[in-house]
N, C-alpha and C positions, 0 to 999 in steps of 0.2 A: 615441388608436386608433380608439376606440367611434365619434367622431364621422366619422372617416374611412372605416371599414366602413359606416354607416350611410349616408354619401354616395353611395357605389359601390352599394350595394343599391337605395337609393332611385333612382338613373339607371337600373338596370336594369329597376326595375319600371314606371318611368314611361315609358321608350322601348319596352319590349316586347322581343318576338323578333323580330330583322329578318325581313321579308319575303321578301329577294331571296335567301336560302339555296336556291342549286341543288342539287338531290338529287345525291348521290355514291354511286357505287357500292361502297358501304361495309356489311358485315352488322354491323349496331350490337348489340349482344347485353347483357343484363342478368341479374343472378342475385340473389335474396336473400342477404345477408349475404357479398357478394363485389363488389369495385369492378370498374368498368368502366375499363380503362386504354386512352385514345386517346394514341397516340404516333405522334412522326414529326417530319421537321425543321420549322423554323419556317417558315410563310407557305403550307403546304400545305394548309389549309383544317381544322385539326382541330376549332377550336372552330366553325366552321359544321357540322360534323358532328353536334358536340353540340347546335347549334341545331335542327338538324333533328328530333333526338330529343325536345327540349323540345317543337317544334311538333306531334310526334306526341302527345305527352303531354296537351298542350291538346286536341287534336282527341277525345281518348279521356275528356275531361272532366275532365282535373284544371286545378286553378285555376291561375293564375301565380303567386298567391302562395304555392304550395306547392314553388316551384322557388326555388332559391337558386343564383345564379351570380357567382362573383369570379374575377378575373384577378390574381394575385398579383404581375404585373409591372406593375402598374399605379402609377404614381409615387405616389399618396396612400398605398400600402400599402408602400412601399418600407422604411419603418423598422417594419415588423412583427415580432415574434418567435414564437415557440412559444407562450409565455405569452400571448400575445393571441389565438390561435386559438379559445377558447372564446367569444369576444365575438361570433363570428359566428353561434352558436346565439341567444345574448342579443339581438342586434340583430333576427334574423329574427322572434323571439317578439314583441318590440316591435311590429315594422312588421306582422307578421299573426298576431295571437295564435291565431286559430282554427285557421288553416292548420298553424301550428306544432305543435298538438295530433294532426294527422293524419300520415299517411305524407308525407314530403318528397323531393324528389330536390335532391341536393348536385351542382354543376358546377364543379370547382375548377379553374382554369387555372394551370399552372406552380407548383402547391403545394409542390414540392420546392426553391423558391426560398428557403424560411424553413425554416433549420436545426432538426432535431428533428420535422419534420413527419410521420414515420411513426407516432408513436405516436396523434397525433389523428386520422389516416386510419384506422388502426385501431379506435379507439374509434368512428368513425362506420359502419363496416363493422358492427362487433358489434352496433350498434342495430338492432333489427328496424323502426324507423320511419324509418330513412333509408336511400335508394339512393344510392350513391356513384359519380361519376364522375370521373375524374382526366386531363388532358390534360398533355403535356409534351414538350419536344424533346430528351430524351435516352433513348437506348434503354436506358442501363445504370441510370441512377437510376430508371426506370419498368419495369424489369424485373427484375435481379437482387437491387435492394433491396426492391423491394415483395414480391417472392418470399419473401425471408428475413423480414421483418416481418410478412408475412400470411399464411405458410405455405400458398402457393398457393390462397389466397382472392382471385384476381384474375383479371380477364378481358381478356386483351391484344389490342387493336385498332389495326392500323398505318394510317396514313392518308399516302399518296403525292401529289405533285403529279398533275394530270389525267391520265389514261389517254386513250389515242387516242378511244374512246367518248365519254367523259366529254367530252374536248375538243370533239368535234363537237356535244355537246348545250348544253355551255356557251355556246358561240359562235354557236349559232342555225343550223347548217349542215344539220342533220336532226333531226327531234324523235326519230324511230326510225330504225335502220340495217337493212335488208333482211338476212336471214341468208344468202340467195343471190339469183341470178336477178336481178342488177343491171341496170339500163338504162345506156346509153351517158351518160345525162346524170348518173346516179348515180356509176357509174365516176370520170367527170369530176371531179365533186365532191369525192370520197373521194380521189384522186390530189392535188387542189389543197390540200385539208384536211391531208393527210400533210406536204406540202412546207412549209405554215404550221407544224405541229406541230414538224417537226424543227427549224426556225428559232426559234419562239418559245418552245416548252417548253410545261409544263403547270401552271406556278404561277397560282393563279386570278388573283391580283390584277393580273398584268402582260397579262393579254388585252386585246386591243384599245386599245393605247397606241401611241405611235410607237416607233421602233428604239432611239432615243438614251434615252428616259425608260425603256423596258424594261429597257436595259443598264444605267443606273443604278440601278434599283430592284435587279435581281438581283445586282447587285455587292455593293448593303448587305444583302442576304441573307448573302452569304457572308462579311462583316465582322462581322454578327449572330452567326453561327454561331462565326468565329474568336474574338471578343471574349467573348460571354456564354456561348456553350457549353463552350469550351475554357479560355480564359485565367483566367475567373472560377470555374471549377470545378477546376481543376488546377494543380499548381506545374510550369511550365514553365522549364527550365533555359535556353532561348534563345529568345527571341521571333523574331529572325530566322530561326534554323532552322525554327521552327515554320511561318513564313511561306513560305519556300522551299519546304519539304515540301508545302504546300498548292499552291504555283504549280507545283511538278511534276508532281503529280497531274493538274493541269488541262492539261497539255501532254504527258501519257503516259497518258491514260485508255484503256481498253479495251485496254492492253498489259500484259505482266507488268512487276512491280513490286516490287522488295525494298528492305528497309531496306539492305543492303549497297549498291547501285546507288545510291540518294539519298545514303548517306553520300560516295560518290564523286565525283559530281556536286558537292555541297557544298563538299567539300574542294579541288575546282577552282576554286570561287569562292572560296575563303580564309575558310570557315565551319567552323570545327572543331565536330564532335558525333560523338556514338556510335551504333550500331545500336541499342541499347537505347531510346535517347531517340526516335529515328525510328519505332521499332516503337509506342512509346507515342502519338506523335502520329498516326500512321495509325489506332491504336486510338480516341482521342479523336475523330477525324473519323468514324469507323464509328458511335461511340455517338452522334454528333450526327444521325446519318442522311445525311451528305453523301456518304462513300463507301463502296463495298462493293465487298470481296475475295471472289474466286471462286478455289478452290483446284484442284489439278489431281485427276483422279480417280484414286485409289488405295486400297487398303486397306492401305496400309504408312504409317505413320506417318514413318519415314525417308524415304520418298519425297516425301510431302508436305512435310516440313520442307526436303529440298534443292531443292525445285522452286518458284519464285515464285509469288506470286498473280498474277490479273489484276484490276486495280482498274477499277471503273465507278463513276461520279458519278450523283447523283440525276436528272438532268435535264439535257437537250440544250440547252436555252435557256440555262441557267445556264452550261455549258461555254461557248457561243458569247460569251457576255457577257465571260467571262474569257479566252478565248482568241481572238486575230484571225486565225489561220491555217485557218480551218474550210473553206475551199474545197478545200484540199489534204487534208482529213483526213474527207471525209463519210463514206468507210467504216468509220470509225471510230466516226463518230457514229450510224449507223445501227445497229452492233452494241451502242452502248451503249444507244440506244432498244429494241432487241430484249431486251437483259437486263433492263431494268426493268419491261417488260412481262411477262416471267414471275417476275420479283421479286413482283410484285402477287400474284401467287398462293401458294398454300400449297406451294412447290416446294423442293427441295434442288437446287442448281444448282453442277455443276463443269465444268470443263473436259478434254478426253479427247486424250491422245496416244496415236496408235497406235504398233504396234511397229515399223513402219517409221518413225517420225519424223512422220507427218502430224498435224494436229492439226483438231479438231472443235470451235467454239466452246462449245457448252454440251451437258452430257448432263444432262439434267431428270428428277427422279423427283417424281411427286406423293405428298407426304406422307400424303394420304387413300388414295388408291387403288393407291398403290405402281405406278403405272403409269410406263414410263420412254420416253423418247423423246431424240434427237439433233437440235440444231439447229445448222445451220451459216448464216453470214452473210457475203454478198459484196455489194458495190454492184452490180456488172455482172459478167454471166456472157459477155458477148460475145466477150473475149479467150479463145483456145484455152488458152493456159496456165494462166490463172486458172480455166477449167473445168475442165481437167484434174485440178488441185490440189486444188479444192474437192470436186469427185465423187469423187476416189480416196480421199481421207481420209473422206470420210462412209461409202463402202462399206466401206472397210476396219474403221472403228469398228463399222458395223452386224455385220459379219461375227466381229469379235472379242467384242463384248458380247451377241450376239444379239438386240439391238433391232431391230422391223422397223420402227418409226416413224422415218423420217430426212426431213428437209425442209431446203431451202436457201432463206432469206429474202433477197430481193434488193430493189432501188429499183423496178424495173419490169418484170422478166421472169417470164413464166409458161408452165409447160410440165411434162411429167411425163415423167423418162427411167429406164428401169429400177427402177422402182416407187419413185424418189424424186420428191417434188413440188417444184418450183420455184416459189416464190409471192411476188408484189410485198408489199411492207411494209403496204401500206394494207389489202390483202384478208387478210394472217395477223393483224394487230391487230384486225380485226372478226370473225374469224371463230371 
């Protein structure tokens, strides 16, 4: 195993830090005797976020030899055990003896693949000469368990697929997005970019490839979550029920979903399963950053229990790759896109049902400033019934909650009525 570790580390030092790492809107933070934990779904760019940190360190004068980077999903390390982890320090000291005597930065990808990894990570954190960064694709493994083992000595950082502003920079559409006063040419470019963004999504590696290749790659991402983040980590009583549950989510995103409803659908298909198992499966997909539940706004736990969650998925491109009916469901796609834009912020997100039964898609509270706002999403406001339904629900919610900031995000409508702003998605995402 020592030979394998040495080969992987030598390869890192020979290749150096990739020069094509595109800056992300991620606030990387580190603190002495605390682990920086970079987490998110597979292929969202977590490792490249750490590459950017490595590059920043080197720009500040840190030698490459003081940086240690290992990916524990490398097939050369697949037989590694917790008893082998100490060899990392040995190998590094052999390769760079002078650097090993100084403060070093350890960037370890998917360390949780090694059973019993927590004690090793804690030992690194306790060292005054090692700054530890961990990346992983499971929110549960890299939040609850780290918090337990390290007693709060971790700094969590979430990485998602490219946001719309990141998508624009990544694809060279604009280097900088004007805050306001857009020219007609800029408006046209941003509208076109939003169309591409809704279609392709924000996973970095699928940008600028053909539609067929993109779909195949994204479907592979879903398979990786299913097999490596769920089946390899959890005991699943029915793989068939698990797969059907995932398929159900991809065909019912942005809508209310419950384990009872899924059980009913599966039983009609001849697949026997229980509500507890389905609830577990939904939790596994949440842990892997694939699915995101949003509950009803209420101070009553009983009300929350009896009202189903709305389920959103991490990326519209991923949804399109898994679901062929997208032309009929563009409004749900737009709502999912708006949700993920809100989810990237430090926000608490719920949906709101008015006393009259109207529904507002998102009641959002900033967890830092505590400021609240109501966000409604609809594709088109030109239909009179749609206009009345969306406006009345939002007005009632604003009256009942006392929230003055209400907005309706649409595909291309833009106006203001009775203090409520109606804003096109491209503009809302860059404002």
